[in-house]
C-alpha positions in Angstrom: -28.1 -16.0 -9.4 -25.3 -15.9 -6.4 -23.0 -17.9 -9.2 -23.5 -15.2 -11.7 -22.9 -12.8 -9.7 -19.5 -14.2 -8.6 -18.9 -14.8 -12.1 -19.4 -11.4 -13.0 -17.3 -10.1 -10.1 -14.5 -12.2 -11.6 -14.7 -11.2 -14.7 -14.8 -7.6 -14.3 -12.0 -7.6 -11.5 -9.5 -10.0 -14.5 -10.5 -7.2 -17.0 -9.8 -4.1 -15.0 -8.2 -5.5 -12.2 -5.3 -3.6 -12.6 -4.1 0.2 -13.7 -0.7 1.0 -12.6 0.0 2.7 -9.0 1.8 5.7 -7.9 5.7 4.8 -7.7 7.6 6.9 -5.1 11.4 8.0 -5.7 12.5 4.8 -4.4 10.2 3.1 -6.7 8.1 1.6 -4.0 4.6 2.0 -3.9 3.0 5.5 -2.6 0.2 5.4 0.0 -1.6 8.3 0.9 -1.3 9.3 4.7 -3.2 12.3 5.0 -6.6 13.9 3.4 -5.2 16.1 0.9 -2.2 14.5 -0.3 0.4 16.4 1.7 1.9 13.0 3.1 2.5 10.1 1.8 4.2 6.9 2.7 6.6 4.9 0.1 6.3 0.8 0.7 9.1 -1.1 -0.7 10.3 -4.5 0.4 14.1 -5.3 1.7 14.3 -9.0 2.3 11.2 -10.4 4.8 10.1 -6.5 5.8 8.3 -3.5 4.5 10.2 -0.5 4.7 7.5 2.5 4.7 9.5 5.9 4.5 7.5 9.4 4.6 7.4 12.2 2.5 5.9 15.5 1.8 3.5 16.6 -1.2 7.1 17.7 -2.8 8.1 13.7 -2.0 10.9 15.5 0.0 11.6 13.0 3.2 9.7 13.7 6.2 11.7 14.1 9.7 10.6 11.4 12.4 9.2 13.0 15.8 5.8 11.3 17.2 4.5 10.1 14.3 2.9 6.6 15.0 1.6 3.6 12.7 -0.2 0.6 13.2 -0.4 -2.6 10.6 -2.8 -5.3 10.5 -3.2 -8.6 8.2 -5.4 -11.5 8.1 -9.0 -12.6 7.6 -11.7 -9.3 8.2 -12.8 -11.3 11.6 -9.3 -12.6 12.7 -7.2 -9.6 12.1 -3.5 -10.1 13.3 -1.4 -6.7 14.5 1.8 -6.8 13.1 4.7 -5.4 15.2 5.9 -2.1 13.9 9.3 -0.7 14.4 10.5 3.1 13.9 13.7 3.8 12.4 14.9 7.5 11.1 13.3 7.4 7.5 10.1 5.9 8.9 8.7 2.3 9.7 9.4 -1.3 9.4 6.9 -4.0 9.3 6.8 -7.9 8.7 5.9 -8.6 5.0 2.7 -10.2 4.4 2.3 -13.6 2.7 1.2 -13.1 -0.7 -2.0 -12.0 -1.9 -2.8 -10.8 1.9 -3.8 -7.5 2.6 -1.7 -5.0 4.7 -3.9 -2.5 6.6 -2.2 0.4 8.2 -3.4 3.4 10.5 -1.0 6.3 10.6 -1.4 9.4 13.0 1.2 12.5 12.8 0.8 12.9 16.7 -0.8 10.4 19.5 -3.8 12.3 19.7 -4.3 12.8 15.7 -7.2 11.1 13.9 -5.7 7.9 12.3 -5.5 7.6 8.5 -5.9 4.3 7.0 -4.1 3.3 4.2 -4.8 -0.3 2.3 -2.5 -2.4 0.2 -2.9 -5.7 -1.4 0.6 -7.6 -1.4 -0.4 -8.8 -4.7 3.2 -10.4 -6.3 1.6 -11.8 -9.3 3.6 -10.4 -12.2 1.8 -7.8 -14.3 1.6 -9.0 -18.5 2.1 -5.1 -19.4 4.9 -4.1 -17.3 6.1 -7.5 -15.6 6.5 -6.1 -12.6 4.9 -7.5 -9.5 1.0 -6.4 -9.7 1.8 -4.3 -6.1 4.3 -1.9 -8.0 2.8 -2.4 -11.7 3.7 0.6 -13.6 1.0 0.5 -16.5 -0.9 3.5 -16.8 -4.5 3.4 -16.4 -6.2 3.4 -20.0 -7.7 7.0 -19.9 -4.2 8.0 -19.6 -3.1 5.7 -22.8 -5.1 7.7 -24.8 
């Protein structure tokens, strides 16, 4: 039974695995850093680092002030905290290994409640758009019709 369940999960993920992601003004992956879609983080890769720029609901750059970001990767039972640097546009985080998850916890202010965003750094090429899966530009099936 366990083997059948694992096989069904694998087939489902291969069949329905990707459906495109929201891309920002710099063609980076958009992550939500708010509960009401008023603040976004755009993730791009430069060299061996993720650069995460902050944008408001109209995709205008946000002025950096008291915002903080923590980043982790690794196994659930052995998470690895990453060094996060702040710059004028947002944050800089070391790149994770292909296939790993990047877990980000964003705060507007030190006493604010953290918003968690997750990104699977899937660097395999999408058959549809030939981009890395984490930046796939394919539209979901519902939008194609």
